[in-house]
C-alpha positions in Angstrom: 16.8 9.6 31.4 17.4 5.9 30.3 13.9 5.0 29.8 13.9 8.0 27.0 16.3 5.9 24.6 14.6 2.4 24.8 16.4 0.8 21.9 14.1 -1.3 18.9 13.7 -4.9 19.3 16.3 -6.2 17.6 13.3 -8.4 15.6 11.9 -4.9 13.8 15.5 -4.6 12.5 14.7 -7.8 10.8 11.1 -7.1 9.9 12.3 -3.4 8.0 14.7 -5.7 5.4 12.3 -8.5 5.1 9.5 -6.0 3.7 12.5 -3.7 1.4 13.6 -6.9 0.3 9.9 -7.5 -0.7 9.0 -4.2 -1.3 11.3 -3.7 -4.1 10.7 -6.9 -6.0 7.0 -5.5 -5.5 7.3 -1.6 -6.7 9.8 -2.9 -9.7 7.0 -4.3 -12.1 5.2 -0.3 -11.8 6.9 1.5 -14.6 7.4 -2.5 -16.6 3.6 -2.3 -16.8 3.3 -0.3 -20.1 5.5 -2.5 -22.0 4.0 -5.1 -20.1 0.4 -4.6 -22.2 2.1 -3.2 -25.3 3.8 -7.8 -25.1 0.3 -8.6 -24.6 -1.6 -6.7 -26.9 0.6 -8.1 -29.8 1.5 -11.7 -28.4 -1.8 -13.1 -25.9 -3.2 -16.4 -27.7 -5.6 -16.4 -25.8 -8.7 -13.6 -26.3 -8.7 -12.0 -23.1 -6.6 -9.4 -23.7 -9.2 -8.2 -26.6 -11.8 -8.1 -24.4 -10.5 -6.2 -21.6 -10.1 -3.8 -24.1 -12.7 -3.5 -25.7 -14.1 -3.3 -21.9 -12.1 -0.8 -20.6 -12.7 0.8 -24.4 -16.1 1.5 -23.2 -15.3 3.1 -20.1 -13.1 5.3 -22.1 -15.4 6.6 -24.1 -17.7 7.0 -21.0 -15.4 9.1 -18.9 -14.1 10.9 -21.9 -10.3 10.1 -21.6 -7.9 10.2 -24.7 -7.4 6.3 -26.1 -3.2 6.8 -24.9 -4.7 6.3 -22.0 -6.0 3.2 -22.5 -3.2 1.3 -20.9 -3.4 3.4 -18.1 -6.4 3.2 -17.1 -5.8 -0.8 -17.8 -3.2 -0.7 -14.9 -5.5 1.1 -13.2 -7.5 -2.1 -13.1 -5.4 -4.5 -12.6 -3.9 -2.7 -9.7 -7.5 -2.4 -8.2 -7.4 -5.7 -8.5 -4.6 -6.6 -6.5 -6.1 -3.8 -3.8 -8.8 -6.1 -3.6 -7.5 -9.5 -3.1 -5.1 -7.8 0.0 -8.8 -6.4 1.5 -9.7 -10.3 1.4 -6.2 -11.7 2.4 -4.9 -9.6 5.0 -7.3 -10.5 7.7 -7.5 -14.0 7.1 -4.0 -13.8 7.2 -4.0 -11.6 10.5 -6.0 -13.9 12.5 -4.4 -18.1 11.4 -1.2 -15.3 12.6 -2.4 -15.1 16.4 -3.7 -18.7 16.5 -0.3 -20.4 15.2 2.2 -17.8 15.5 3.2 -15.3 13.1 6.3 -17.3 11.1 4.7 -19.9 9.7 2.1 -17.7 8.2 4.9 -15.5 7.1 6.8 -17.8 5.5 3.3 -18.8 3.7 3.2 -15.4 2.6 6.4 -15.5 0.8 6.6 -18.8 -0.7 3.3 -17.4 -2.4 4.7 -13.7 -3.3 8.2 -16.3 -4.5 5.1 -18.2 -6.9 3.6 -16.0 -8.0 7.3 -14.6 -9.5 7.9 -17.4 -10.6 4.4 -17.6 -12.8 5.5 -14.2 -13.8 8.8 -15.6 -16.0 5.9 -18.2 -17.5 3.3 -15.8 -18.7 3.7 -16.2 -22.2 -0.3 -15.1 -22.3 -2.4 -12.3 -20.4 -3.9 -15.3 -18.5 -1.0 -16.5 -16.9 -0.1 -12.6 -16.1 -2.9 -11.9 -14.0 -2.6 -15.3 -12.5 0.6 -14.3 -11.3 -0.7 -11.0 -9.6 -3.5 -13.3 -8.5 -1.4 -15.0 -7.0 1.1 -12.3 -5.4 -2.1 -10.5 -4.0 -3.8 -13.1 -2.2 -0.1 -13.7 -0.4 0.4 -9.7 0.4 -0.9 -10.8 4.1 3.0 -10.2 4.8 2.3 -6.5 5.5 0.0 -6.5 8.2 2.1 -9.5 9.6 5.0 -6.6 9.7 2.9 -4.6 11.6 1.2 -7.0 13.8 5.1 -8.4 14.3 6.2 -4.9 15.7 3.1 -4.5 18.0 3.9 -8.2 19.2 7.6 -6.6 20.1 7.1 -3.0 20.8 6.7 -0.8 24.3 4.2 2.2 23.8 7.3 3.7 23.6 9.0 2.0 20.6 6.0 1.6 18.5 6.4 4.8 16.9 10.1 4.4 15.7 8.7 0.8 14.2 5.6 1.9 12.4 7.9 4.6 10.8 10.7 2.8 10.1 7.8 0.2 8.1 7.2 3.2 6.5 10.9 4.1 5.7 11.2 0.6 3.6 7.7 2.2 1.8 9.5 4.6 0.7 12.8 3.5 -0.3 11.0 0.2 -2.1 8.8 2.8 -3.7 12.5 5.1 -4.7 14.8 2.1 -5.9 12.4 -0.7 -7.1 10.7 1.6 -9.6 14.2 3.4 -10.5 15.4 -0.9 -11.2 12.3 -1.6 -13.5 12.5 1.7 -15.2 16.3 0.3 -16.7 14.6 -3.0 -17.5 12.0 -0.5 -19.4 14.5 0.9 -21.2 16.2 -2.6 -22.2 13.4 -4.1 -22.6 12.8 -1.9 -25.3 16.2 -3.5 -27.5 14.3 -7.0 -27.0 12.0 -9.0 -28.7 9.9 -11.8 -27.7 9.7 -13.0 -24.1 11.7 -10.2 -22.3 9.9 -10.2 -19.1 11.1 -13.4 -18.2 14.6 -11.2 -16.7 12.9 -8.6 -15.0 10.3 -11.7 -13.6 13.2 -13.9 -12.6 15.1 -10.7 -11.1 12.0 -10.5 -8.4 12.1 -13.8 -7.8 16.0 -14.0 -7.0 14.3 -10.9 -4.2 12.0 -12.5 -3.0 13.3 -15.9 -2.5 16.6 -13.7 -0.4 13.6 -12.3 1.2 12.5 -15.7 2.4 15.6 -17.6 3.2 16.8 -14.1 4.9 13.6 -14.4 7.0 13.7 -17.9 7.5 17.3 -17.7 9.0 16.8 -14.5 11.6 13.2 -14.3 13.1 13.1 -15.2 16.1 8.8 -16.0 16.9 7.1 -13.0 17.9 4.1 -14.6 19.4 4.8 -17.3 22.1 2.2 -20.0 22.5 0.6 -18.6 25.8 -0.1 -15.5 24.2 -1.6 -16.9 20.9 -5.4 -17.2 20.4 -6.8 -20.7 21.6 -9.5 -21.6 18.5 -9.1 -21.2 14.5 -12.7 -21.8 14.2 -13.4 -18.8 15.8 -9.7 -17.2 14.1 -11.9 -17.6 10.9 -15.0 -16.8 11.6 -13.5 -13.6 12.6 -12.1 -13.4 9.0 -15.4 -13.9 7.3 -16.4 -11.0 9.4 -13.3 -8.5 8.1 -14.4 -9.2 4.5 -17.7 -8.1 5.1 -17.1 -4.0 4.7 -20.2 -3.4 7.3 -18.5 -5.9 10.2 -15.3 -4.5 8.5 -15.9 -0.9 9.4 -18.3 -1.9 13.1 -14.4 -3.9 14.5 -16.7 -6.6 15.4 -13.6 -9.2 15.5 -12.6 -7.2 18.2 -13.5 -8.5 21.2 -11.6 -7.7 24.0 -11.9 -3.9 23.3 -14.0 -2.0 25.7 -17.1 -0.4 23.8 -15.3 3.2 24.5 -13.0 2.5 23.0 -14.0 0.6 20.0 -15.8 3.8 19.1 -12.6 5.4 19.1 -11.0 2.4 16.7 -13.9 3.0 14.7 -13.3 7.0 14.5 -10.0 6.2 13.1 -11.0 3.2 11.0 -12.9 5.8 9.2 -10.6 8.4 9.3 -7.7 6.2 7.4 -10.3 4.6 4.8 -11.7 7.9 3.9 -7.7 9.4 3.9 -6.5 7.0 1.9 -9.7 6.4 -0.8 -9.0 10.1 -1.7 -5.1 10.4 -1.6 -4.9 6.9 -4.1 -7.1 8.2 -6.1 -4.7 11.3 -6.5 -1.7 9.0 -6.4 -3.2 6.9 -9.5 -4.5 10.3 -11.7 -0.7 12.3 -11.0 0.1 9.9 -14.1 -2.7 11.6 -16.3 -2.6 15.3 -14.8 1.6 15.8 -15.5 1.3 13.5 -19.2 -2.0 15.7 -19.9 -1.5 19.1 -18.3 2.8 19.2 -18.1 3.4 17.1 -21.2 6.0 14.6 -19.3 7.6 11.5 -20.4 7.7 8.6 -18.7 11.0 9.0 -17.4 10.6 12.5 -16.1 7.4 10.7 -14.2 9.9 7.9 -13.1 11.6 10.8 -11.3 9.0 12.9 -10.0 8.5 9.7 -8.2 11.5 9.4 -7.1 12.1 12.4 -5.0 8.2 12.8 -3.8 9.8 9.0 -2.2 13.3 10.4 -1.1 10.8 12.8 0.2 9.0 11.2 2.5 12.1 8.5 3.2 13.8 11.5 5.2 11.2 12.5 6.7 9.9 9.9 8.0 13.9 8.6 8.7 14.9 12.2 10.5 11.8 13.4 12.1 8.7 10.9 12.6 10.9 8.0 14.1 12.1 10.1 16.7 8.0 11.1 18.1 7.5 10.7 21.4 4.5 8.8 22.5 2.4 11.9 23.3 2.9 13.6 20.3 1.7 10.8 17.7 -1.8 12.3 17.2 -1.0 15.7 17.0 1.3 14.6 14.1 -1.5 12.7 12.6 -3.5 15.2 12.7 -1.2 18.1 11.2 -0.3 15.2 8.6 -4.4 15.1 7.9 -4.1 19.1 7.2 -1.4 19.9 5.0 -3.2 17.2 2.3 -5.4 20.2 2.2 -3.3 22.8 0.8 -1.8 19.9 -1.0 -4.6 19.6 -2.7 -5.5 22.9 -3.9 -2.1 23.6 -5.3 -1.8 20.3 -7.6 -5.8 21.6 -8.7 -4.8 25.2 -9.2 -1.5 24.2 -10.9 -0.8 25.2 -14.2 2.9 26.2 -13.4 5.5 23.5 -12.7 6.4 25.6 -9.2 2.6 25.1 -8.5 2.6 21.3 -9.1 5.8 21.2 -6.8 4.6 22.6 -4.4 2.1 21.0 -4.1 3.4 17.5 -4.2 6.4 18.4 -1.2 2.8 19.5 0.9 1.5 15.6 -0.4 4.9 13.6 0.2 5.6 15.2 4.1 1.7 14.4 5.0 2.1 10.9 3.2 5.1 10.1 5.5 3.2 11.2 8.7 0.2 10.1 8.4 0.2 6.5 7.8 2.6 5.6 10.8 0.7 7.8 13.2 -2.7 6.4 12.2 -1.0 2.8 12.4 0.4 3.6 16.2 -2.9 5.0 17.3 -4.2 1.7 16.3 -1.6 -0.5 17.4 -2.6 0.5 20.8 -5.9 -1.2 20.8 -6.6 -5.1 21.6 -4.9 -7.5 23.7 -2.2 -9.6 22.6 -4.3 -12.3 21.5 -5.8 -9.2 19.5 -3.2 -7.6 17.6 -2.9 -9.4 14.3 -6.4 -9.0 14.1 -6.0 -5.1 14.6 -3.5 -4.5 12.2 -5.3 -6.9 9.8 -8.1 -4.7 9.7 -6.7 -1.9 9.5 -4.4 -3.4 6.3 -8.1 -4.6 4.8 -9.2 -0.9 4.5 -6.5 0.3 3.3 -6.2 -1.8 0.7 -10.8 -1.3 -0.2 -9.8 2.6 -0.7 -6.9 1.3 -2.7 -9.0 -0.9 -5.0 -11.8 2.1 -4.9 -10.1 5.4 -5.4 -8.5 5.2 -8.4 -11.9 3.4 -10.3 -13.5 6.8 -8.7 -10.8 9.5 -9.3 -10.3 8.8 -13.0 -14.6 8.7 -13.5 -14.6 11.9 -11.8 -11.0 13.0 -13.7 -12.3 12.6 -16.8 -15.3 13.2 -16.6 -15.2 16.9 -14.8 -11.6 17.3 -15.1 -8.5 17.8 -13.3 -9.0 20.7 -11.2 -12.7 20.1 -9.8 -11.8 16.8 -8.9 -8.6 17.9 -6.7 -10.5 20.9 -5.3 -13.5 18.3 -4.5 -10.8 16.3 -2.4 -9.5 19.3 -0.8 -13.0 19.6 0.9 -13.3 16.5 1.7 -10.3 15.7 3.4 -10.9 18.6 5.8 -13.3 16.4 7.5 -10.4 13.5 8.6 -8.4 16.7 9.9 -10.8 17.8 12.1 -12.5 14.2 13.6 -9.1 12.7 14.5 -8.2 16.6 16.5 -11.6 15.2 18.7 -10.4 11.8 19.4 -9.6 11.2 22.4 
């Protein structure tokens, strides 16, 4: 019986705490974006706000969105830029860590993230704020590194539990972080001048706490004898990962048999399609609840709080305990659940139907991402785990960069019902395809 209760390596808990601290600081800014953009609308001395506003105004007219949603579109483009930078950064970070070890690269990422918050605190104009987001995005390779570390220190039996803990860190981060941000947003309404300095310094303190915690408690998870030998080859791999065709082909992974590479490509494509459509719904949900249900920002905050709480509970009580042989079937079930979720949200004219759709959406999310990540982590030798997880992180970041733009064009061009029902129709493919993967 002893083998059934195999314990998680303590390093997994170090990664969990580090990720949680990072995500609290990262998600805190989300409810502040509208207030920040209002601030720069009045106080931007560089002219960048006016130039970007004009570009977004043309886009808003093109898709027929009401003008009051300009700040949401603005936030969406900033989010897409952030995801696109992650798409570029994650494979480079993963590849370098395969050669020099995880700890030094993770520390570099955490220093970059801390620097981005300092830059935010000093961002008296929009150019500096976007530069801060740029540094934050390019340093965000810490998430794919966390996945690679968990893969380093886990056995086949405990890997699913480790990935579920990453999911729980995300859920908790997205529950507590936005609430801290919402409190700062309410506080900001009573202040004038550069009020954002206080939340920026709070995020900076969280990031420094994360950095110190990691430096003190993390023990290197990739010993020298298991590292890749050539930095040139690794950086060539990173270049391959930024080429979209090579990325989907998993060209950078060389230690895996041809039959397994085919499976890996299929899982990668399933993950991309799922996250592409998923991130579109996630982004346009703000439009839908405001437009159809007249939600205030606070009501939306509570809605995301309940979603995050549901995900954390499902991951903590169920996904974390799934045995190795049930990982795939759980991912398939999660993919099937998102289909009726989209149908319910699409046809919802009353709150009960919307909540039913969102409940299915939260349960599905809690199951799909950790399980697919666990499936992916089974491929590649010790030298290439960072590369494989970097590819999946890049696929996810690319999906999150493109999904919101496509979804918002669809939402304002053909309406929410057609957008979500079309999303539901296309989401049948990932579920069917994953079912066939051995």
